[in-house]
C-alpha positions as CSV (number, residue, x, y, z in Angstrom):
1,M,89.8,90.1,79.0
2,E,91.8,91.9,81.9
3,Q,95.4,93.4,80.4
4,F,97.5,96.0,81.6
5,I,98.4,99.3,79.9
6,G,101.9,99.9,79.9
7,T,105.1,99.5,81.8
8,P,105.2,100.9,85.0
9,L,108.2,103.8,85.2
10,T,109.0,105.2,88.4
11,L,111.1,107.6,90.5
12,W,111.6,107.4,94.1
13,E,111.0,110.2,96.4
14,G,112.1,109.4,99.9
15,E,112.2,106.4,101.6
16,R,108.9,104.9,100.7
17,N,107.2,107.6,98.3
18,M,107.5,106.8,94.9
19,K,106.3,109.3,91.4
20,L,104.7,107.6,88.4
21,M,106.7,108.8,85.4
22,E,104.6,107.0,82.9
23,D,101.3,106.3,82.5
24,F,100.4,102.8,83.8
25,G,96.9,100.7,83.8
26,F,94.6,97.6,84.1
27,I,91.6,97.0,82.0
28,D,89.5,94.6,84.5
29,S,87.0,91.4,83.6
30,S,84.2,94.0,83.0
31,G,85.9,96.4,80.3
32,K,86.7,99.0,82.6
33,T,90.2,100.8,82.2
34,W,91.4,101.4,85.2
35,L,94.7,104.5,84.4
36,A,96.9,105.9,86.9
37,P,98.6,108.6,84.9
38,K,102.0,109.8,85.3
39,G,103.0,112.4,87.9
40,S,101.1,109.6,90.2
41,F,101.6,109.8,94.1
42,L,102.3,106.3,95.0
43,N,103.7,105.1,98.5
44,G,102.9,101.6,98.6
45,A,99.7,101.8,101.2
46,T,97.8,99.2,98.8
47,I,99.4,96.9,101.1
48,P,99.4,98.1,105.2
49,K,102.5,97.8,106.5
50,P,101.0,96.1,109.8
51,L,100.8,93.1,107.3
52,W,104.0,93.4,105.3
53,S,105.0,90.3,107.5
54,S,102.5,88.4,106.4
55,V,102.2,89.0,102.9
56,G,105.5,91.0,102.1
57,C,105.6,94.5,100.8
58,P,103.7,96.4,98.1
59,Y,106.4,96.7,95.9
60,V,107.8,93.4,95.5
61,G,106.4,90.3,93.9
62,P,103.2,89.0,92.0
63,Y,101.1,92.2,92.9
64,R,103.4,95.2,92.3
65,F,101.7,96.3,89.2
66,A,98.0,95.7,91.2
67,S,99.6,97.8,94.1
68,I,100.5,100.7,91.6
69,I,97.0,101.3,89.9
70,H,95.4,100.5,93.5
71,D,97.0,103.1,95.4
72,Y,96.0,106.0,93.2
73,F,93.1,105.1,92.4
74,V,92.3,105.2,96.6
75,G,93.5,108.2,97.4
76,E,96.8,108.3,98.2
77,G,99.0,111.4,98.9
78,T,97.9,113.6,96.5
79,N,95.4,111.4,94.3
80,P,92.2,112.1,94.0
81,D,90.5,110.2,97.0
82,P,87.1,107.9,95.9
83,I,84.0,109.8,95.0
84,S,82.0,106.7,96.8
85,Y,81.7,103.2,99.0
86,N,81.0,101.5,95.9
87,E,83.8,103.1,94.1
88,R,86.3,101.9,96.7
89,R,84.6,98.7,96.6
90,A,85.4,98.4,92.6
91,A,89.1,99.3,93.5
92,D,89.3,96.9,95.5
93,K,87.8,94.2,93.4
94,M,90.3,95.6,90.4
95,F,93.3,95.2,92.5
96,Y,91.7,91.4,93.2
97,E,91.9,90.8,89.0
98,A,95.1,92.7,88.5
99,C,96.7,90.9,91.4
100,I,95.7,87.2,89.4
101,Y,96.3,88.8,86.2
102,G,100.0,89.8,87.8
103,G,100.3,85.9,88.7
104,C,99.2,85.4,91.7
105,S,97.3,82.1,92.2
106,K,93.8,82.9,93.4
107,R,93.9,81.9,96.8
108,F,96.9,84.6,97.1
109,A,94.8,87.1,95.5
110,G,92.1,86.5,97.7
111,I,94.7,86.9,101.3
112,L,95.9,90.3,99.5
113,Y,92.2,91.4,99.0
114,I,91.6,91.3,102.5
115,G,94.6,92.6,103.4
116,V,93.7,96.1,101.5
117,T,90.2,96.1,101.7
118,I,91.0,95.7,105.8
119,G,93.4,97.8,105.6
120,S,91.6,100.7,103.6
121,W,89.1,100.7,105.5
122,A,90.7,101.3,109.1
123,S,92.8,104.3,107.9
124,K,89.6,106.0,106.7
125,S,86.3,107.3,108.4
126,K,85.2,103.2,108.7
127,S,88.7,102.9,111.1
128,I,88.8,99.3,112.3
129,L,89.5,101.2,115.5
130,R,86.4,103.5,115.1
131,A,84.7,99.9,114.8
132,Y,85.8,98.0,118.0
133,Q,85.7,101.2,120.1
134,Q,81.4,101.1,118.8
135,K,81.5,97.6,120.4
136,S,81.6,97.5,124.0
137,V,84.8,95.5,123.9
138,E,87.3,96.1,126.9
139,N,89.9,98.0,127.3
140,I,90.3,98.1,123.8
141,E,91.2,101.9,123.1
142,T,94.4,100.1,124.3
143,I,95.6,98.1,121.6
144,P,97.0,99.8,119.1
145,E,95.7,100.1,115.5
146,D,98.4,97.9,113.6
147,I,97.5,95.6,115.9
148,L,93.9,95.2,115.6
149,I,94.8,95.3,111.5
150,Q,96.8,92.1,111.7
151,L,94.5,90.9,114.2
152,K,91.4,91.2,111.8
153,F,93.0,90.3,109.4
154,D,94.5,87.2,111.0
155,Q,91.0,86.0,111.4
156,A,89.8,86.3,108.4
157,V,92.7,84.6,106.1
158,L,92.2,82.0,109.0
159,E,88.3,81.5,108.6
160,L,88.3,82.0,104.5
161,D,91.4,80.2,104.0
162,P,90.0,77.0,102.6
163,Q,87.7,78.6,100.5
164,L,89.8,81.0,98.6
165,D,90.3,78.7,95.9
166,H,87.6,78.5,94.7
167,I,84.7,80.6,95.9
168,S,83.7,83.5,93.3
169,F,84.8,87.6,94.4
170,E,81.5,88.0,95.2
171,E,81.2,85.8,97.6
172,L,84.8,86.4,98.8
173,E,84.1,90.2,99.1
174,L,80.8,89.4,101.6
175,Q,82.4,87.3,103.8
176,V,85.2,89.3,104.4
177,H,83.0,92.4,104.8
178,Q,80.4,90.6,107.2
179,I,84.1,89.2,109.2
180,I,85.6,93.2,109.3
């Protein structure tokens, strides 16, 4: 059964960064414990900044606890990088489950999942910008990556929104990865 472990205690370090002052974690539906240790660096990048106006910033709302753990496991700042593509996908699934457990509706958790999936791959080697550049889309190199993140997010939400309340996570994941 899903549950959070502890209550997050953080210390602001600068304008957007925080440091976790106590261990904080989540147990997912498979029983796996995701523990972000004391001293972890958090920067809110779980929710890509270009999407903050669409879904909200990472430090407020019922998904803020999920974003803390996700920040740690996706390798932000000084935290370890995920060791594989599958581990990254598992962290994104944990984020989705933790959002629902934290009080998000299934629909809103799906929208947040779309955002973290698009944003995370845009910031890594499988960048949305690079993916677009590999396709023969005219003038794509003149479009800033933040705009592409927003465009792909809008496209995915538009296509998937009617289904978000009732599709399984596995179907959501498959469809999001087909869109991006």
